[in-house]
N, C-alpha and C positions, 0 to 999 in steps of 0.2 A: 673368606666369604663363601657362604653356602650356596651352591647352585642347585636349583630345583631339577628334579628328574625330568620334567617336561622339556626343559631347555636342553638337557643332555640328549634326550631322544631327538629333539628338533635339530640340534647341531649335527648329530650323527646322520640322521636321514637327509638333511640338506647337503652335507658334505658328500655323502655317498651319491646323491642324485646329481649334484653338480659335476663331480668327477666322471660319472657315467655318461652324462649328456655331453660333456666336453669331448670325451674319447669318441663317442658315437658321431658327434658333429665333425671332428677331425677326419675320422675314417670316411664319413659320408662325403665331405668336401673333396678329399683325395680321389674318391671313386668318381664323383661327378666331374672333377677337373679332368681326369683321364678320359671320361666319357665325352665331355665337351670337346677336348682336343682331338679325340678320335673322330668325332662327327665333323669337325672343321676340316680335318685332313681328308676324310672321305668325300666331303663336298668339293674340296679343291681338286682331288683326284678325278672325280666325275667330270668336273668342268674342264680339266686338262685333257681328258680322253675325248670329250666332245669337240674341243678346240683342235685337237690333233686330227680328227676326222675331217675338219674343214680344210686344213692345210696339207693333208697327206699327199695329195696328188701333185702338188707344186713345190714341195719342200726340197726335193732333190735337184730342181732345175733353176730355182730363182736365185737372184743375187741379193745381198743385203739392201734393204730398203724397198724392194719391189712389193712386198706384202704389208708394208707398214700401215697403209690406210685401213686395210681389213682388220689387222691386229688391234688397232685403236678402236675401231667400230665394235668389235666383239668385246673388248675390255670395257667400253662404256656401258654396254648392255649387262655385262656380268658384274660390274663394279669391282673388278679385280685387276691386278697387274698381270700381263701376259707377256711371256718371252718365248719366241720360236727360234730353235737352233737346228742346224743340220747335224749329221751323225759325227761330225768332227768337233763340235762345240762352237762353231762359228754362228754368231747371232745374226739371224735373218730379219727379225722384226721384234720390236719391244714397244709396249704401250706407253712407256714413260720417257724413253731416251731414243736418240738417233742410233740405230744399230751400227752405222758405219763408224761411229766413234767409240764403240764398246769393244772391250778386249774379248779374246776367246774364252768361252766358259767351259772348255773341256776338262779343266782341273777342279771344277766345282763338285762337291760331294754328291749333291742331288743328281747332277748330270751323270756321274760315273755309275751310281746305283741304278739309275733309270736304264742306262745302256745294258748293264749286267743283269739286273733283276726285273726290269720292266717298270718299277716305281722307285723313286728316290725322294727322301725328305730331309730337310735340315732347317735350323733356325739360327740366324746370325745377323750381324750388322751388314747392311747393304752399303757398299762403298759408292755405288752410283747415287743412291738416294740419301745416304748418310743417316738411316735409322733402321732398327731391327725389323727383320721380316721373317715370315714363315714360308718356306718354299716346298712345293710339291711338284715333282717332275715325272712325266710318264713317257715311255718309249713309243715312238710312232713307226710302224712297220707297214710295208706294202708287200704282201706275200711273205717271203722269207727274208726280204731285204729291209734292214733298219735304215729309214730315210731321215730320221731326226728325233728331236726331243721337244716337247712342249712343257713349259714350266709356268705354273700359276703361283702367285705370291700374294700374301695379305699381310699388312703391318701387324706386328705382334701387339701393338697397342689396341687394335680392334679385338684380338683374341683376349687380351687382358680385360677389356671392357666387358666381354661376355663372362669372363671368370669373376670379375668384380661383382657383377649382378648375382652370380651364383653365391659368392661369399656373403654378400649382404643378406640374401634370402636365408642362407644357412645360419648366419649369426642372429638374424631376427627370429628365426624359428627356435634356435637354441635359447635365446633370451626369454622368449615366450614360454618355452618348455620349462626353463629354470624357474620363472615366476610362478607358473602353475604348480610345479613340483614343490616350491617353498611353501605355498599355501596348503597343499596336500600334506606335506611333511608336518606343518604346524597342527593341522586338524588330526593327523594320525597320532602325533605326540600327545595331543590333548586327550584323544580317545583312549590312549594307553595310561596316561598319567592320572586322568581324572578318577577312574575306578580305584587306582592305587591310593590316591589321596583320600577317597571316601573310606576305603578299607583301613587306612592309617587312623583316621578319626574314630572309626568304630572300634578299632583295636585299643585306642587310648581310652575310650569309654568303658570297654570291657575291663581294662586294667584298673579302672576306678570302681568297678562293680556294677556298671550300668549295662544290662543285657537287653534293653528294650528295642534298640534299633538293629535292623538287619540290612545286609548289602543286597541290593536288587540288581544284579548284573546278569543279563541274559546272554545266551550263546553257548557254544560248545568248545571254546578255546581255554587256554590255561588260566586266564584271568577269571573266567566264569567258574572254573574248577576251584581256584583259590578262594573266590568269594563264597562258594558253597562250603568249602572246608572251614572258612572263618565262621560262617553261620553255624555249622555243626559244632565247632569248638565252643562257640558262645553258648549254644544250647546245653552242651555237655558240662561246661563250667558252671552254668546256672543251676543245672540239676545237682552237680556235685556240691556246690556251695550251699544250696538249700538242704542237701542231705547232711552236710557238715553242721549246718545250723541246727537241723533237727537232732543230729547226734549230740551236739553240744547241749541242746535243751534237755535231751534225754539224760545226758551225763549229769547235768546240774540237778535235774529232778531225782536222778538215782542217788546222788550224794546226799541231797536233802532228805529223801525218803529213807535211805538206809540209816542215816544218822538218827532220824526220828524213830525208826523201827527199833534200833538198838538202844536208843536213849530211854525209851518208855519202860521196857522191862528192867534196864539197869537202874533207873531212878527208883522203881518200885523195890527192887532187891536191896539197894543201898538204904532206902528208907526203913524197910523192915529190919535190916541188920542193925541199924542205929537204934531202932526201938528195942530190939532184944538186948543190945549192949546197955541201954539205959535202965534195964531191970526187968523188962518183960520176959526175959528168959526164965525167970523164977516162977512166972505164972504158967504152970504146965499146960493148961488148956489153950491160952492165947499163944504160947510159944509153939505148940504143935500147929496151930492154924497159920501162924506167921511163917513157919518153916514150909508148910504146904504151899503157901503163896509164893515164897522164894523159889521153891522147887518148880512150880508151874512156870514162872518167868524165866528161870534158868533153862527149862526145856524149850520155851519159846525162842530164847536166844540160840540154843543149839539147833533148832529147826531152821531159823533164819540163816545161820552160818552154813548148815548142811545144804540148803537150797542155793545159797550163793556159790558154794564150792561146786555144786552140781552144774549150775548155770555156767560158771567159768569154764568147767571142763567141756561142756557142750559147745561153747563159743570158740574154744581153742582147738577143737577137733575131737569128734566123738570116737571113742574106741568101742566098737560094738562086737558082741559075741553073736555071730550070725548063725541062724538055724531056721528050720521050718517051724512056723508058728500058725496054729489054727485060731484065728481071731474070734470065732464063735465060742470055742471052748474057753479062750482066755477071758472074754467078756462075762461069760457065765460065772467063772471063778471070781472075777472082780466084784460083780453084783452081789454074790453071796457074802462077800466080806463086809458089805454095808448093811447087813440085816439089822443090826442093833440101831444104827443111825436112822434108818428108815422107820423102824418101829417107834423110836423116840419122838418122831415128828408125824407119825401116822401117815407116812407117804407110801406111795406104791411105785414100783418100777417094773417095766416089762422089756424083754429082749425079743425083738421080732426079726425073722429072717426067712427068706424064701430058699428053695433048694438052690444050691450052688457050691462053688469051691471058694472057701474063705481062708485058704492057706496062703501065707506070704513068707518071703525070705526076709528075716529081720532079727532084731534083738528082743527076746521075749520080755526081759525085765524092763527095758525102756518103753516098750509098747504098753506094758502093764501100767507103768507110771503115768503114761498119757491118759489112759482110761480112768485111772484112780483120780487124777486131778480133775478131769471133766465131770465125772459123776459126783465127786465130793463138792465141787462148785454148784452143780445142779441141786444137790440136797440142801446146801447152806442157803442158797438164794431163792429157794422155793418155800412158800409158807406151809404151815401144818395142813395135812390132808391133800397136799399137791400131788401131781402125777409127773413121772419121769418116764420117757420112752427112749429105748435104744434100738436102732434098726441097722441091719447089715444088708448090703446088696452086692451081688457079684456083677461087675461090669467088665467082663473079658479080662483085660490085663490089670485091672484094679479091683480093690475091695473098698467100698464106700461105707463109712460108719457115720451114723447120725445120732447125736445125743440131744434130746429135746425135752424142755420142761415148760411148765406153765407158771413160772415164778415171777419175780418182780421186773425182769427185763432190764435192758440197757438203753439209755438215751442214744439217739443216732450219732450225736456229736462225740460220744465216747467210744463208739464201736472200734474205730481205727486205732485207738490207743490201749485197748484192753490187754494187748500182748506185750506192752512195755513193762519193764521190771518195776515192781512196787506200785504200779498204777492201780488206783482204786476208784470206782465210780462213786460210791458212797463210803467215804473213809471211816466215818463214825460207825456205821453198821458193819463194815468189813472187819474192823478191829473187835467189835462186840462178838462176832461169830467166830473169830479166830482166823488163822491162816497168815502166811507170810507175804502174800501179794506177788509171789513169784511163780505160782502154779501154771498159769497160762503161758507165761514166757518160756518156762521149761518145756511145757507140752509142745509149743510151736517148734522149738529147736530140735526136739526128739523126732517130730514128724518130718521136719526138713532133712534130718539126718538119714531118714528112710526114703528120701527122694519123693516125699509125699507133699500134700497141701492141706492147710487147715484154714477155715474161714468161719465167721460168726454172723448170724442173722438174728436180730432181736427187735422187739417192740416193747417199749416201756409199759409195764403193767400187764402184759400178756404172755411174756415168756421169752426164752432164748433157745436157739437151735445152733448147734455146733456141727459143722460138716467136715469130715476128715476123709481124704483119699490116700490110700496106701497102695503103691504098685506091688504086684505079686512077686516080681523079681527085682533085684538090685543090679542095674546095668552100669 
């Protein structure tokens, strides 16, 4: 049978509380019992001293029975048994019995202690009254002479009555304390177990993939810390799962895209090879044209494979040949290399920069590849007669490069995905103008390898701006 944790807490708290209260009650009762007995003894001693003062002057001269009426009168007023004895233990007066019939009390413990120490006490069965009594005897002296002893007695049953009242009060208090403690233990157990049960339910939901609910436990104790850790874990798991889903979608898209990218030129190559095999190879003009097409698609396959290998190398860890690179000089060289492509589309490109230090520590070849890919894209996706502008800015520890065009632009919903492998905004137009669809993905990995950042801002029909930030040193 499974026992809930709340009942375990409740049982533990209750048991601990009961044991504690019982121990404290026993200790308290013992202390109060001693205190009550001490106060009774003190009261009896005080009464004995006062009684001794009454009989002090006559104790040495009277005979048994002479002071009997006075002893009884004092006893009636004090509601106590009084016995008056001379210094030899002979009973001179007793409030309960005829002193002439009573034996000598010189051998009584309380009498001996009173003679020797001034005060004597004992509790025993009274042979005269035949029930247990508590005795307190005090020495009575006149000057330096001991004239006798006065003994005050009270039935132990009366002492027990006082103690029984004390016991009942203590037991009632302990019972009330235990009752209250049980209720508090139950509430405390619930206050601990309820958050744990809530966190258990939420953990079960998290295990099923539901991250919608959070644990709202306030405070600065361990349970609040655990709830916060559970919420953080839920958020992290949700982010990681979403990232995994995104990666899975990217992987699926990548497989589909790379299959399509490879299949298209392979299909063309196979088709033209079969045409040549069917006899077109004997037609010199068509054979040369078919071979040129086959060569074109073969080169496209080679470009795709080269870009895939380059991307794989970047993702597994870039090996860079670090050196000092002047980005202004590098961009001027890259722009010069696009002279023919710019002329073919009657486009213009400008490189603008203010005075500053544009030198960074990096890999010149990889940075060149970044700028080549960006400018190549700007030319491809800008119509004839368009304008491309490259700007450099010195920002203390960074060099900021902007490549901006007034081309066809990118829809807002596609901007976040343009760095994905093989992702194309307009697939038909992209294949028409060429390219592998890996350029921006490669550029991003190369920028990141330089501890830099790259982002795109674009508006459909108005153009695109790519912003790159490269740190001057690699820390």
